[in-house]
C-alpha positions as CSV (number, residue, x, y, z in Angstrom):
1,X,83.6,97.6,81.4
2,X,82.4,96.1,84.7
3,X,85.5,96.9,86.9
4,X,86.5,100.2,85.3
5,X,85.8,103.4,87.2
6,X,86.5,107.0,86.4
7,X,87.2,109.5,89.1
8,X,86.1,113.2,89.0
9,X,89.6,114.2,87.8
10,X,89.1,112.0,84.7
11,X,91.6,109.2,85.7
12,X,90.5,105.6,85.5
13,X,90.9,102.9,88.1
14,X,90.2,99.2,88.5
15,X,87.7,98.4,91.2
16,X,86.3,95.0,92.2
17,X,84.3,93.8,95.2
18,X,85.9,90.9,97.1
19,X,83.4,88.0,97.6
20,X,82.4,87.5,101.2
21,X,84.1,84.1,101.3
22,X,87.5,85.6,100.7
23,X,87.4,88.8,102.7
24,X,89.3,87.3,105.6
25,X,92.3,86.9,103.4
26,X,92.2,90.4,102.1
27,X,91.0,92.3,105.2
28,X,89.0,94.7,103.0
29,X,85.8,94.6,101.0
30,X,87.2,95.8,97.6
31,X,90.3,96.2,95.6
32,X,91.0,99.6,93.9
33,X,94.0,100.2,91.7
34,X,94.7,103.5,90.0
35,X,95.4,102.9,86.3
36,X,97.0,106.3,85.9
37,X,95.4,107.2,82.6
38,X,92.7,109.4,81.2
39,X,92.5,107.4,78.0
40,X,89.5,105.1,77.9
41,X,91.1,102.7,75.5
42,X,94.3,102.4,77.5
43,X,92.3,102.0,80.7
44,X,90.3,99.1,79.2
45,X,93.5,97.3,78.3
46,X,95.0,97.8,81.7
47,X,91.7,96.8,83.4
48,X,91.6,93.6,81.4
49,X,95.1,92.6,82.6
50,X,94.3,93.4,86.3
51,X,90.9,91.7,86.1
52,X,92.6,88.5,84.7
53,X,95.1,88.4,87.5
54,X,92.4,89.0,90.1
55,X,90.1,86.3,88.7
56,X,93.0,83.9,88.5
57,X,93.7,84.4,92.2
58,X,90.0,84.1,93.2
59,X,89.7,80.9,91.2
60,X,92.8,79.5,92.9
61,X,91.3,80.3,96.3
62,X,88.0,78.8,95.3
63,X,89.6,75.5,94.3
64,X,91.0,75.1,97.9
65,X,94.1,73.2,96.8
66,X,96.4,75.2,99.2
67,X,96.4,75.3,103.0
68,X,95.4,78.5,104.7
69,X,99.0,79.8,105.1
70,X,99.7,79.3,101.4
71,X,96.5,81.0,100.5
72,X,97.4,84.0,102.6
73,X,100.8,84.1,101.0
74,X,99.2,84.1,97.5
75,X,96.9,87.0,98.5
76,X,99.8,89.0,100.0
77,X,101.9,88.5,96.9
78,X,98.9,89.6,94.8
79,X,98.2,92.7,96.9
80,X,101.9,93.6,96.7
81,X,101.9,93.3,92.9
82,X,98.6,95.1,92.5
83,X,99.9,98.1,94.5
84,X,102.9,98.4,92.2
85,X,102.4,101.4,89.9
86,X,101.6,100.6,86.3
87,X,104.2,102.2,84.1
């Protein structure tokens, strides 16, 4: 899977590069989220969920239907949710 990474300890994480056009909203160049599993199959499922949420946000930003303040709020909510541990 494209956004699935495995660390030396054997745990998987979600990792995606933020497109240049949206880096001002994120103040970072990539998003990394620990998936807290060593199971490839479980990591794939979790990665698909996180990827879908991320792509939905990026598509929303690309459409440009919100003003800058609303876009920043959407990004902050996304980052808050993405940093919540997966149980």
